[in-house]
Every structure is written in C-alpha cells, then in structure tokens.
N, C-alpha and C positions, 0 to 999 in steps of 0.2 A: 388310699392314699397314705403314704409313710407319715406318722407324725414326728415333728421336729423334735430333736434331742433338746432337754432343758439346759439352759445356760448353767455353766458351775457357779456355785455361790460366790466362791472366791475368784473373781475375775476383774482385776484392776483394770487392764486394758479394755475389757468390755464395758467397764463403768464409763471410761472416757469416750469410747466409741458410740455410746447410747446417747452421750451429750451432744454430738456433733452439732456445729453449729453455733454452742455457746463453749465458752472458754471455762474449764473446770480449774477453779483456784484452789492452791493448797499452801498450808503455812510450813515453815521449817521449825516446828515445834518439838521440844523435848524436854521431859522432866525426869529426875529421879523418882519420884513419889509415883507409885501406880495409881494413888487415888488423883494427883493432880494430872497426871497423864491422862485418865479417863475424863476427867472434867473438860480437859482441852479438846478430846476427840469428840465428846458428846456434843459440846457446844459449838465444834466445827460441823458436826452432822446435822445439827438442828438449823443451821442457817437456811433461810429462803434463798440459797443460791447453788449453783453446780459446785459441789466441794469434793476434795478427797482429805484423808487424814494422814498424818505424819507422826511416826514414832523416831525421834532424832536420837541416837545412841550418844552415851558419853565418850569423852576421848580416851578414857582408860581401857573401856571395852574396845575401841577401836584399833587399840595397839596391843589388846590381848593380854594386858596387865590386871589381871582379875583379882589380885592380892590388894592391888591398890585401890580396886572397887570396895573391896569388902573392908578394907581400912577405912576409908572414906566414910562409908555408911556407918560404920561402928562407931565413928567419932561424931556422928551426927553431921559430918561434912558435907556440904552440898556438891552434887556431881552436875555437868553441864549436859545432861542427856540422860535417856534411860538405860540401866544396865541389864539389857535382856538376857544376856548369857547367865549371870549370876542371880538374878531374879527367879523365884519359884514358878514354874511354868503354868502351875494351875491359877496363880495370880495373875499372870500377863493374859492368859485364855480369857479369864474372867473380866478383864478389863476391856476387853476388844469383843467378845462373843455376840452380844446382843446388838451391837453398832454396825456390824458388817452385814452387807445385804446387796441387792441389785443397784441401790441408789447411794451407797457410800462403801468405800473399800479404803483400805489402810496401807501405807507403804512405810518400810523400814529404811531409814537412812543412817548412814554411818561413816564411812572415810576409809576402810581398811584395805591394805593390800594383800591380807590374810583372812578372808571372810568366812572360812569353813564353820568355824564355831558359832559366828552369827547366824549363818544359814541353818545350820541344824537347830538351833536355839528357837528361831523363826518359825520353822516348819513343825516343830514341836508344839508351838502355841496357836498354831492354825493361822498362820502369816505367810503369804506367797509372793509379797511384792518388796522389791527392794532395788537399789541402784549400785552403781560402780562402775569398773573396768579395770582390765589389766595395765592399762597405759595411764587412765585418768585418775586412778586411785593409788598410783604407784610414783609417778614423776614429781608431782607437787607436794607430796605429803612426807618424805623421809628419805631413807637410804636403802629399802629393801630391793635388791636388785631386780632389775625389768623381768629377767630370764624366770626368777623365783614367782613374782607377782604373776606372770603368765600363767605358770604351772598352778597356783593358787586359783587364780580365776577359771581356769579350765575345769579344775575339781568342783569349785562353787556352782557353775553352771551347770554341771552335770548332777550335782546334789539337788539343785532347785528343780531342773528339768524332770528329775526322776518322781516329783510330787504330781506331775500332772495326770489328771483323772477326771471322772464326772464331776467331781465336786470342786475342782482347783484347776485354774489355767495360770500357772507360774508366771511372773512377770519382771522383766529385768530393765532397768533404764540405763543407758550409757551417759555418764558424767563427762565426755570426751568433749562437748560442747562448751566446758566450763574450764578447760586448762588454766591453770595460774589465777584465774578469775579476771585478768585486766591483761591489756597489752599484748594481747595475741590476736593477730590478723583474723578475720572471719574464715578464711579458706582453710586454714589448719584445724581450726574448731570444728567445721564441717566435716572434713575429711576425717579426723579422729572419731567422731561421733558415727559416721558411717561405717568405720571399719569395725570399731567396738561392737556395734550392733551386728555384724556380719559375723563377728566372733562368736557372740551369744546364740546366734543362729545356727552356727555350725556345731555348738556344742549342747543343742537340744531344744533351746528356748523356742517357744512359738509365738510369745507375745514380748514385744519390745517396744522401748521408747528412745527418742534421740534428742538429745539435749543442745541447747544454744542458750548462752549467756549474753545478755544486752551488753552492748559494747558503748563505744563513743559516739556513733551518730545515728540516728534515726533511720534515714533513708537507707544507710549501707545495711542496718541490719534487717530491713524487711528483704533486702535483695539477697543476704545471707540466709534467711529462714526459707525464701522461695528455693534457694538453691539445694537446701537441705532437702526439701521437699521433693525436688526432682531426682536427685540422687539416691533417695530412699526407694523412691519408686523403680527406680532403675536397677538396685541392687538387692532390694529385700521385698520383692514382689510375693514371695512365698509365705511370708509371716504376717501378723497382724502388727502394725506398727502406728505411733502417732509422734508427734512434736510436742516437746515441752520447753517453754521460754522459762529462764531464770531471771528475775530482777538482779539488776548488776552486781557482781560478785566482788567487785574492787573494794576501795577504800570508799566507805559509803558517807554521803553528806552529813555533818553533825548538826545543823540547824534542823530543826523539826519540819519547818517549811520546807527546807532543801530536800529533805529525805521524804516527804510527801509528795512533792513535785516530781523527783525521779521516779517513785513507785508508780505514780499517775501515768507517767510515760511509758513504763514498763507495759501497764496493763493497756494503754492504748497500742503499742507496738504489738502484743499477743493479740489483740482484736484485727488490728489492721493487716497483720502478716498472716493471720490465719492458724495461729499455734493452738493446740488442742487442750493446753494446761499451762497453767502458769505458777510459779513458785513465787510466792509472795514474801515482801520485807516490810518492815515496820518503821514507824517514826523514829524509833529509839535505836535502831541497828547500831549505829557507831557509839552508842553509850554503854549498854549492857544487854543481857539476854532479855528478850520482851516477855511481858507477862501474858497470860492466856486472854485477858482483855484486849492488850494492844494488839495480839495477833488477830482476834476477832474482828476489832475495829478495821485492820489492814485487808483482812478478807471480804468485808461488807464493801469497803472503798474500791477494791480491785472487781468486785463483781459487778459493781454500779459502772464503771469506767469501760470495761469490757463491752459491757450492753450497750453503752452511748456511742462507742468508736465505730468509724465507717470503714469498712475492709478496703483495703488498697487492691489497685489492679494486681492480678495474679501473674501477668508476663514479667519476665526478667528484662528490665531494662538495660542494665549494666550487668554484663555477665562475667566480670572479672572474678569474683568470688566463685562461681560455678565452674568456670575454667580452670582456676588455680587447685580448686578441691577435686576435682575430675582428675586432674593431672598427679596430683599426690597419691591419690587413691590408687590411680593405675600403676603408678610407678612402685607403691608398695605391694600390690597384688601380683606384680610380675616376679616378685623376689622369692615366692613359695606359694604353692595351693593351699597350704596350711596358713590361715589368717594369723594366729598367734605367732608362728615362726616369721612370718611376713613383717610383722609389726616389729618383732626383736630386731630382724637385719634391717629394716629401714631406719630405726634410730640409731643403730650402730652405724650406719653409712651415711646417715645425716639426711636421707631422704625426708625424713619427719624431724624437725627441730623446735623445740619449743623456746621462743625467746625469754632471756634472763631466768630459765630454771636452771637450778644449780646440781640436780641430781647427776650422779655418776656416768650413768646410761645415756644422758642426754648430749647432742653434741655441743650445745651452747654456742653455735657461731653465728646463729640468725638473730638479727635485730629488727625490731618494729620502730614506728615512729607515728605521730599523728600528725597529718598533713593540714595545710591551710584552711582546708575544708571541715576540719575535725575528725577525718576518717583515719581508722588504722590501715597503715600499709606497711609493705617491706621494705625496710631501709637496707638490710643485707640478708641475703638467702642462705648464706653457707654452701653447703652441698644439695640443697634442695633443688629440684628441678623447676624452678620457677626462675622470674626476673624481678629484680627489685623495683620499685615504683621510680618512674622518670623524676626528675629534678634533684636538689641538692639536698641531702641529709646531714645535718651538722653533726659532728662526732659526738659520740655519748659520753657524758659526765655524770657525775653524782648527782648534780643538780637538775639535768635533764631528766634524768630517769625518776627523781622525786617528782618533778612537774607532771610526767607523764602518768606516775602512779596516783597522784592527787587531781588528774585533770578533771575527771566529771565531778568530784566531791566539790572542788574549788568552784566551778562552773555554777552548779545549783545552789551552794551556800551564797555565792556573789550574787545568784538572782534574787535571792531571798531577802539580802541585805539591801539591795537597790530598792525592792518591792516595799 
C-alpha cells in the first residue's frame, strides 16, 4: 500500500479544512514592533479555540512608500501595521517560525494593488498565505488603473504559486466579498468573490478562499453565503476552497455594547451559514486600533458564540442573490476566456458596477438602497444585466447616502441606548 504524502507544513487552507465543523476565528491584528506582533500571534495561537493568525501590514507598505516607513520608524513614530518589506527577513522569520504548524497558520493582510514586493518579502520569511485581488484591492483603495492592477495581480499570483512544494501550499483569499465594505448588494459581492478566485486558480493557485462581508440583514446574508457556496462548487471544483465571513466592514457602532452586539451577530451568522472562517472585530473598532488584549477578548467571544449557534437550513429559500450573482458571473465570462481580461471588460462595459465607488474604471451608474425589510437591493442597475428591485426608491441625496452608511451602526447603537 502506498503511504500518503505528508501534508505541507505551511498550508493555510489545510488548517481550515481540518477544522471543518468548527469556525476558525481570526483577528485583524497588525503592529509595527516585531516583539508586539509576535506576542499577538503567540496569544492567538494559545487560545483554546480554532484560530488563525494575522500579520496586517501598515498603510505605507501597502502603497509601496518604503521611505515613509523608514522615516516613521526612525522618528519612533508608530505605524498602523507591520512593515514586512523593510523589516529584516531574519527578524520576521524568527517572529513566526516556531508558531506555524498543523494547528496554527498565519496570513499576511495588506490592501495593495501592486503586491509583488509584499509577496517576495512574505515568501522570503516563510509565509505563504495572503489576500487581495485585482478588482477588490484596486477599486476601493485608490486610483491605480484596473488594467495595471490586473497585471500586477497576475504576476503576484504566479510568484506565490511558484512556491508550491512539499513544504508549502500557497493560499490566496479574495477580498471580492468586501467591496467598499457596505451598501453593495450581496449578488455583486458574491460574483466578484467567485470571479477573483477563478483568476487566482487560472494563475496557478490550488488553495483559495472566498470572502463575504456581513451586510444589513441576517437572513439575506445567510442566503448570500449559501449562494457563494453553490457557485464556488460550480466554478472551483478543481481547487481546495473555503468561505470566510468578515464582521461588518462599514461604519462600526460607536458604543461598546453596540459593537459587541454586532460582533456577536457576525459570529452567529458564520455558524448558522456554515462559513469556515470568521474575521473578528473588537468593541473599540470605531475608536482606535485595538490592543492585543482586546483582540484576544474578541476572539474568545466569537469562538464561544459560534460554538453555541444553531446552523441554518442549507437550502436556498430566496434565490435572488444566487440568480443575480450567476447572471453577473456568466455575463463577465462571456467577454473573454481570460478571467482577468473578462473582469476588465466587464467593468468597462458596466456589466459589473460597484455602487458609490469613485474609481475612474468603475461605471458608477448602479445604486443600492436599503428596503423596508432592511435588505440591500438594487435601486438602479446601470448597464448590469439585472433588474432593479420592485417598488419606489427615493432619489439619492447626501442625507440618504449618509443614512445608508450609518444604518448598521445607528441601529446597534440605538439598541444599546434602549437597553
């Protein structure tokens, strides 16, 4: 009988796969100091829960402004994340080496439309899991042309995929399910998440994850995650994939109780919808960067909440999100056999259109609304091959946009005030 090959030591997707049936909880943690970063990772790994570690990079590194990184550190100024490109490789390797193994893996999170330097630094430090995407790390974050971002991400995928071997299974998570963080109807989030994962697969990645961010309505989110799972099974059957849910990415409740309530609902959503991994936020999210202790507190609470939640029925009752997402995916793929080119053409022609996104390569004709049930719907679809939701949608004004942006935070903060 042929012996099974040992699993790679560095295998982020494999770590999540081995935890199936339990939600892996993960912080959004990043510190400039290697000592603080190691402490945060060590404490995350030491929890009696299914966890994954995070190294979130600073915003200067995300933008490729390494002089600003060095200047800030020379002035003993603080950074809002870890400077992986400019930090000594040996220091970073020592920071993580004895923590990574079958029960704990580390992901690098950044936000760059030009991630090649970050990928090179990662793999030099024996780190092989990250996140992003040619659309999701381009449109919301700046003015890098989409065509340039697609080229950059094609190169980044190939750099990462080239590290695949007996000791490493590189992993890439699409950020497509988090476009703009808020006010984006779930069908577009699901479609872009699937399309970016296909892009990763086509450029050599065998292990991917598909993201979805908690939105305005719990039941709609359950249906969206069910749709994401259905479409991933259809389009990504030849790779290892899992689903990651983000705690709400928009304006967060200001009160601590409101923030805790929203975070609890995210954990319940992850468990009920069968998400494999949950990106956790803390009770101080609206105020400042959380401490290690606050991150650990949030991870413990999320792990307890996911363990207690009852899974929802797996069947899709309302297939609106599934039908719309499939339509958007098929319309995009008809434009080119190359997924990257298809994405570029789909954005240019308005087949994909992110509401309220001001990037020059986004059509900007689509508009969303929060309906009377609290669900995100299409008020205007622009050139997308969809139909707007039935009913009257009031003309957009700055006051209505602000109300939409603060809808979730206000609801949870008001619940706190009443309590």
